[in-house]
C-alpha positions as CSV (number, residue, x, y, z in Angstrom):
1,M,-15.6,-8.8,-13.7
2,F,-13.0,-11.3,-12.5
3,T,-10.6,-10.1,-15.3
4,A,-10.9,-6.5,-14.1
5,Y,-10.2,-7.7,-10.5
6,L,-7.2,-9.7,-11.6
7,V,-5.7,-6.7,-13.6
8,V,-6.3,-4.2,-10.8
9,T,-5.0,-6.6,-8.1
10,L,-1.8,-7.3,-10.0
11,L,-1.2,-3.6,-10.5
12,A,-1.9,-3.0,-6.8
13,A,0.5,-5.8,-5.8
14,A,3.2,-4.5,-8.2
15,A,2.9,-0.9,-6.9
16,S,2.9,-1.9,-3.3
17,A,5.9,-4.3,-3.9
18,Y,7.8,-1.4,-5.5
19,S,6.9,0.8,-2.5
20,A,8.0,-2.0,-0.1
21,T,11.3,-2.4,-1.9
22,N,12.0,1.3,-1.5
23,H,11.7,0.8,2.2
24,Y,14.6,-1.7,2.1
25,T,16.8,0.1,-0.5
26,R,16.4,3.4,1.4
27,P,16.6,6.0,-1.4
28,K,17.4,9.5,-0.2
29,W,14.0,10.8,-1.1
30,I,12.3,8.3,1.2
31,L,14.6,9.2,4.0
32,D,14.1,12.9,3.5
33,S,10.3,12.5,3.4
34,L,10.2,10.4,6.6
35,T,12.3,13.0,8.3
36,K,9.9,15.7,7.3
37,Y,7.0,13.5,8.6
38,G,8.7,12.9,11.9
39,V,8.9,9.1,11.3
40,S,12.0,7.4,12.6
41,H,14.1,5.7,9.9
42,S,14.2,2.6,12.2
43,W,10.6,2.0,11.2
44,L,11.5,1.4,7.5
45,P,12.0,-2.4,7.8
46,W,8.7,-2.8,9.7
47,L,6.8,-0.6,7.3
48,G,8.3,-2.5,4.3
49,A,7.4,-5.8,6.0
50,L,3.7,-4.7,6.4
51,K,3.5,-3.8,2.7
52,A,5.2,-7.0,1.6
53,A,2.7,-9.0,3.7
54,G,-0.1,-7.1,2.0
55,V,1.4,-7.9,-1.4
56,L,1.6,-11.5,-0.6
57,G,-2.0,-11.5,0.7
58,L,-3.2,-9.8,-2.5
59,L,-1.5,-12.5,-4.6
60,V,-2.7,-15.4,-2.5
61,G,-6.1,-13.8,-2.4
62,I,-6.5,-14.2,-6.1
63,G,-7.4,-17.8,-5.2
64,V,-8.6,-17.3,-1.7
65,P,-11.2,-14.5,-1.5
66,A,-11.1,-14.1,2.3
67,I,-7.3,-13.5,2.2
68,A,-7.8,-10.9,-0.6
69,V,-10.3,-9.0,1.5
70,A,-8.1,-9.1,4.6
71,A,-5.0,-8.0,2.6
72,S,-6.8,-5.2,0.9
73,A,-8.2,-4.0,4.1
74,G,-4.8,-4.0,5.7
75,L,-3.2,-2.1,2.9
76,I,-6.0,0.4,2.9
77,L,-5.4,1.0,6.6
78,Y,-1.7,1.3,5.9
79,Y,-2.1,3.9,3.1
80,V,-4.8,5.9,5.1
81,G,-2.2,6.0,7.9
82,A,0.3,7.3,5.4
83,V,-2.1,10.1,4.4
84,G,-2.7,10.8,8.1
85,T,1.0,11.0,8.8
86,I,1.5,13.5,5.9
87,L,-1.4,15.6,7.1
88,R,-0.1,15.6,10.7
89,A,3.3,16.8,9.4
90,R,1.5,19.4,7.3
91,C,3.4,18.4,4.2
92,Y,0.4,19.0,2.0
93,S,2.5,19.0,-1.2
94,H,3.2,15.3,-0.5
95,L,-0.5,14.4,0.0
96,L,-0.9,12.9,-3.4
97,A,2.0,10.5,-3.1
98,P,0.2,7.6,-1.4
99,M,-3.1,8.1,-3.4
100,P,-2.4,5.9,-6.4
101,F,-1.4,3.0,-4.1
102,L,-4.5,3.6,-2.0
103,L,-6.8,3.8,-5.0
104,L,-5.4,0.6,-6.6
105,V,-6.0,-1.3,-3.3
106,V,-9.5,0.1,-2.9
107,G,-10.2,-0.9,-6.5
108,S,-8.9,-4.4,-5.8
109,L,-11.1,-4.7,-2.8
110,V,-14.2,-3.4,-4.5
111,L,-13.7,-5.7,-7.5
112,R,-13.0,-8.7,-5.3
113,L,-16.3,-8.1,-3.5
114,A,-18.2,-7.5,-6.7
115,S,-16.8,-10.7,-8.3
116,S,-17.6,-13.0,-5.4
């Protein structure tokens, strides 16, 4: 069970790190999406920092279960907020974008709890 947790957690951390990096490199597609959602571009560094903190928590949490649970919960809230923002903006075609990230983090949390 721990091996599955480790694999899913590393995938979740890598995916979220990629997403956080995009907040700092500011590709056009991110800026266009945020404009459609009504989110100010000035939020990008803060959103990227939240994801980066979650990534760090996931990695540290491999050795410290309480941190893993907290980091997973925080990232779950982040991605649920992203889904809510997309729904609020009625950009239904974008709704699937945060789902792989959300599912990986949920999987990490479930496997962490199951392997404890």
